[in-house]
N, C-alpha and C positions, 0 to 999 in steps of 0.2 A: 073689247074683251081685254082683260088683263092679261099679261105674260105668265102669271101664275096658273090662271085658268085654262090657258091654251096648253100649258105643260101638263096638267092634270088630264086634260082631254086626251092629249097624245098619248100618254102613259096609259090609260084606260083601253085605248083603241090597241096599243102595242100588247099589252098583256091578253087582250082577247085574241089577238092574231096567234100568239104562240099557243093558247090553248086549242083553238081551231086548227092549226097546222099539225098539231101532234095527234089528230083523231084519226086521221086516214091510214097511217102504216103503210107497209109495202103490200104491193098486190099479192093475192093469193097465188101460187103457181098452177099449173093445169095439173090437177089430181085424177086418179083412176082408181075405183075400188079394188081393194085387194084383201083376200080372205085366204084360209087355208087351215091345215091340221099338223098338230106336232105328236110324233109318237116314238116309242121305243120299244123294241121287240113286240111289236104290234099292239102296243097297250098306249091308250092316249096319254099325254103328259098334262096334267091340271096345273093351273097357276104359274105357268112360264111366261116371262116377259120376251116377247118376239120384237125385233126392232130391224127395219130396213132403212139403212144410211145412204143416201145418194151418193155415187162417185163423184158428180159435180157438187159444187156447193149447194147447200139448202138444208131444210130442217128435215131430221129424219121422222120417220112414223113408226108408231109402235102400238102394241096390243097386249092383253094377258089373256092365256088361253083358258078356255071353259073346261068343265069336268070332262067333257069328250075330247079336249085336245083341240077344239076348233077355235080360231081367231079370226077377227075383222081389223084391220089397221084404222087407227086414227091419226091423221096429220095434226090436229089439234083438237081439243074437247068439242064434241058434237060436231067435228066436220071430217067424216070418214074418207079414207083414201091414202095414196102415196103419190109423190111426184114421178113423171113419167122419166123413163131412162133406167140405167144399170144402177144396182144397190148391192152392197154387202149386207148380210142377214146375220145377226147376232140372238142366240136364244139363251137367256138365263133362267136357271131352275130355282125353284122355291126352297126355302130352308126345310130340311128334314127332321122331324123329331126324333130324338135318340132313343127314345122308349116311351111306354104308355103312361109314364108317371108324369103328373103336370109339373112337378118340381125339377124334372131333368131339363139339363141346358140343351137346346137345339145343336144338331151337328152344323158345321159350317156347309153352306150350299156349294155344290160340285163347280168347277171353273165354268164360265160362260162357253157355249159352243158356238164355233165361228163356221156357217156353212161354208164348204170348200169353193162352190162355184157361186158366181156373181149371178143375180137374178136381173130379170128385165120387166119393168112395169110398162105395159102398154096400154093404149086407149081402149076402153071396154072393160070387162069383168078379168080380173086376174085371181087365180087360184093355185097355191103351192102347197105341196105335202112335203114336211121335212121329217126325215126319220133319222133318229139320234144314234150314233153307233153304240 
């Protein structure tokens, strides 16, 4: 076998190893299901973005509230839940139309609301109710 042939085979094996090595990724941490509801003055808040950011390092989980103010967190697409442990919760509100006219510019959204207390996600079902002052 020639040296050029050996180099070519080595190169093919190394490129293949690089592609296979990149497929695993980091393991998914232990997750628990998290759902809840967001309201203000007793009325549900629709289309708000709810984010649970772990106090330890790790990926946040998020959701958008439904018309009834309910949400179910996703860690990544099609993977519900949040990491176990304490989290800071931020709620961002949708843009509000400034009038009924379709040509009117929307008002800027209110600033995000940072829930004052940390919340803890535990093994099993987790449900949180957030009332915006």
